[in-house]
C-alpha positions in Angstrom: -40.6 16.2 -12.3 -38.4 18.2 -9.9 -38.4 15.4 -7.3 -37.6 12.8 -10.0 -34.7 14.9 -11.3 -33.4 15.4 -7.8 -33.3 11.6 -7.3 -31.7 10.8 -10.6 -29.2 13.7 -10.3 -28.1 12.4 -6.8 -27.7 8.9 -8.4 -25.7 10.3 -11.3 -23.4 12.2 -8.9 -22.8 9.0 -6.8 -21.9 7.1 -10.0 -19.6 9.8 -11.1 -17.4 9.8 -8.0 -15.2 6.9 -9.0 -14.5 7.9 -12.7 -14.0 11.5 -11.8 -11.6 10.6 -9.0 -9.6 8.3 -11.4 -9.6 10.9 -14.1 -8.4 13.7 -11.8 -5.8 11.5 -10.2 -4.1 11.0 -13.6 -4.2 7.2 -13.3 -3.3 5.4 -16.5 -4.3 1.8 -17.3 -1.5 -0.8 -17.7 -1.9 -4.6 -18.0 -0.9 -6.6 -15.0 -3.5 -5.7 -12.3 -4.2 -8.2 -9.6 -5.4 -11.5 -11.2 -8.1 -12.4 -8.6 -9.6 -8.9 -8.5 -9.5 -8.7 -12.3 -11.4 -12.0 -12.7 -14.1 -10.8 -10.3 -14.5 -7.6 -12.3 -14.6 -9.6 -15.5 -17.6 -11.5 -14.1 -19.2 -8.1 -13.4 -18.6 -7.1 -17.0 -20.1 -10.3 -18.2 -23.4 -9.5 -16.5 -23.8 -6.7 -19.0 -22.2 -8.5 -22.0 -24.4 -10.3 -24.5 -26.2 -12.7 -23.9 -26.0 -12.3 -20.1 -27.1 -8.6 -20.4 -30.5 -9.7 -21.6 -30.9 -11.9 -18.6 -29.8 -9.1 -16.3 -32.4 -6.8 -17.9 -35.1 -9.4 -17.4 -34.3 -10.0 -13.8 -34.1 -6.3 -13.0 -37.3 -5.6 -14.9 -39.1 -8.3 -13.0 -37.8 -7.1 -9.6 -38.8 -3.4 -10.3 -42.3 -4.4 -11.4 -42.7 -6.6 -8.3 -41.6 -3.8 -6.1 -44.0 -1.3 -7.6 -46.8 -3.8 -8.0 -48.8 -1.9 -10.6 -51.8 -3.5 -12.3 -51.1 -5.5 -15.4 -51.6 -2.7 -18.0 -49.4 -0.1 -16.2 -46.9 -2.9 -15.4 -46.5 -3.8 -19.1 -46.2 -0.1 -20.0 -43.5 0.2 -17.3 -41.7 -2.8 -18.7 -41.7 -1.2 -22.2 -40.5 2.2 -20.8 -37.6 0.7 -18.9 -36.3 -1.5 -21.6 -36.8 1.1 -24.3 -34.6 3.4 -22.2 -31.9 0.7 -22.1 -32.1 0.2 -25.9 -32.1 3.9 -26.5 -28.9 4.2 -24.5 -27.3 1.5 -26.6 -28.3 3.0 -29.9 -27.1 6.4 -28.7 -23.7 5.1 -27.6 -23.3 3.3 -31.0 -24.0 6.5 -32.9 -21.5 8.5 -30.8 -18.9 5.8 -31.0 -19.0 5.9 -34.8 -18.7 9.7 -34.8 -15.9 10.1 -32.2 -13.9 6.9 -33.1 -11.8 6.8 -29.9 -9.3 3.9 -29.5 -9.6 1.6 -26.5 -6.8 1.7 -23.9 -5.7 -1.9 -24.7 -5.5 -1.0 -28.4 -3.2 2.0 -27.5 -1.1 -0.4 -25.4 -0.9 -2.9 -28.3 0.3 0.0 -30.5 3.1 0.8 -28.1 4.1 -2.7 -27.1 3.3 -4.8 -30.1 3.6 -2.4 -33.0 -0.1 -2.3 -33.8 -1.2 0.5 -36.2 -4.3 1.8 -34.4 -5.6 3.7 -37.5 -5.2 0.7 -39.8 -6.7 -1.6 -37.1 -10.0 0.3 -36.9 -10.3 0.4 -40.7 -10.6 -3.4 -40.6 -13.8 -5.3 -40.3 -14.6 -6.6 -36.8 -13.7 -10.2 -37.4 -10.4 -9.1 -38.9 -9.7 -7.0 -35.8 -10.4 -9.9 -33.6 -8.1 -12.1 -35.6 -5.3 -9.5 -35.3 -5.7 -9.2 -31.6 -5.5 -13.0 -31.3 -2.4 -13.1 -33.5 -0.6 -10.4 -31.6 -1.4 -11.9 -28.2 -0.8 -15.6 -29.2 2.7 -15.7 -27.6 1.9 -13.5 -24.6 2.1 -15.7 -21.5 1.7 -13.0 -18.9 -1.9 -12.0 -19.6 -4.7 -14.5 -18.8 -6.4 -16.2 -21.7 -9.9 -15.0 -20.8 -8.7 -11.4 -20.9 -7.1 -11.8 -24.3 -10.4 -13.4 -25.6 -12.3 -10.5 -24.1 -10.2 -8.1 -26.0 -10.6 -10.0 -29.2 -14.4 -9.9 -28.8 -14.5 -6.2 -27.9 -12.8 -4.4 -30.8 -15.1 -1.5 -31.2 -14.5 2.1 -30.3 -14.3 3.4 -26.7 -16.3 6.6 -26.3 -18.8 6.4 -24.6 -19.0 3.1 -22.6 -21.9 1.0 -23.6 -21.5 -1.3 -20.6 -21.6 1.8 -18.3 -24.7 3.1 -20.0 -26.4 -0.2 -19.4 -25.4 -0.5 -15.8 -25.8 3.2 -15.0 -29.2 3.4 -16.6 -30.5 0.5 -14.5 -29.0 2.0 -11.3 -30.7 5.4 -12.1 -34.0 3.7 -13.0 -33.9 1.9 -9.7 -33.3 5.0 -7.7 -35.8 7.0 -9.8 -38.6 4.4 -9.5 -38.0 2.6 -6.2 -36.6 5.2 -3.8 -40.1 6.7 -3.2 -41.2 3.2 -2.2 -38.3 3.0 0.2 -36.6 0.0 -1.4 -33.3 1.3 -0.1 -31.6 -2.1 0.0 -32.3 -2.7 -3.7 -31.0 0.8 -4.6 -27.7 0.2 -2.7 -27.2 -3.3 -4.2 -27.8 -2.1 -7.8 -25.5 0.9 -7.3 -22.7 -1.3 -6.0 -23.2 -3.6 -9.0 -23.2 -0.7 -11.4 -20.1 0.8 -9.9 -18.3 -2.6 -10.1 -19.3 -2.8 -13.8 -17.9 0.7 -14.4 -14.7 -0.1 -12.5 -14.3 -3.3 -14.5 -14.2 -1.3 -17.8 -11.3 0.7 -16.6 -9.2 -2.2 -15.1 -9.9 -4.5 -18.1 -8.3 -1.9 -20.4 -11.6 -1.3 -22.3 -12.3 2.4 -21.4 -10.9 5.7 -20.3 -12.6 7.5 -17.3 -14.1 10.1 -19.7 -16.0 7.3 -21.5 -17.7 6.3 -18.2 -18.4 9.9 -17.3 -20.2 10.7 -20.6 -22.1 7.4 -20.5 -23.4 8.2 -17.0 -24.5 11.7 -18.0 -26.3 10.4 -21.1 -28.0 7.7 -18.9 -29.1 10.4 -16.5 -30.8 12.3 -19.3 -32.6 9.2 -20.7 -33.6 7.9 -17.2 -34.9 11.2 -15.9 -37.3 11.3 -18.9 -38.2 7.6 -18.6 -39.0 8.0 -14.9 -41.2 11.0 -15.5 -43.1 9.0 -18.3 -43.5 6.1 -15.8 -45.0 8.3 -13.2 -47.2 10.1 -15.7 -48.6 7.0 -17.5 -48.1 4.0 -15.1 -49.1 5.3 -11.7 -47.8 7.1 -8.7 -44.3 6.1 -7.5 -44.9 7.1 -3.9 -46.0 4.7 -1.2 -49.8 4.0 -1.4 -51.7 4.9 1.8 -52.0 1.3 3.1 -48.2 0.8 2.7 -47.5 4.1 4.4 -49.5 3.0 7.4 -47.6 -0.3 7.5 -44.2 1.5 7.4 -45.3 3.9 10.1 -46.3 1.0 12.3 -43.1 -0.8 11.6 -40.8 2.2 11.8 -42.5 4.9 14.0 -39.6 7.2 13.7 -40.3 7.7 10.0 
């Protein structure tokens, strides 16, 4: 358990660098960021947004199982553990959102620039909120249409970030499960993707830095437990003897 917690804690600290830096810098979101960069980050967000998030989970699940190459029964159990962790994170964030009821940055901006009453806004049903956002932004020609549509679709509360919990949980699962097998490239790629998703939530006006921080910490708790369960019931996460020999022959310095 100690080795697992060390890996997942290291991963959590790496993911926290960006939101903590932004928070401590005092940066405040305002619309009008670079269009090209914003569109790329929007695509990152879409990899987590329904229905694409389901496909992302399927692809990552399949890759992790292929990397670990457990037998069928442990592999199916691993699949259940990984995806139960993702679902648990989403249910947890939904519960907390309903308790905290924090406004999104773009909603606060609409309150200041378009006269939106943020309290009355969140008392409406979701489809009514979407319609209100559409109505308020109908004559705005400065913001891209895809961003306005994204705002209209994402009218829930901000704290904590569900997109971050999804991406951070997968990144921490990857480092927890695959680092002992030395799948370092996979770990780096998934962490870059997760960081891009987290950054997109800030620059799209969907979340505050603290939303990302709390989501990452919650993900760390869930994933540390999930990784321990995977090791306990699915099989060892370290390299099997035959693979250790192959690695030593290929990379003698290791």
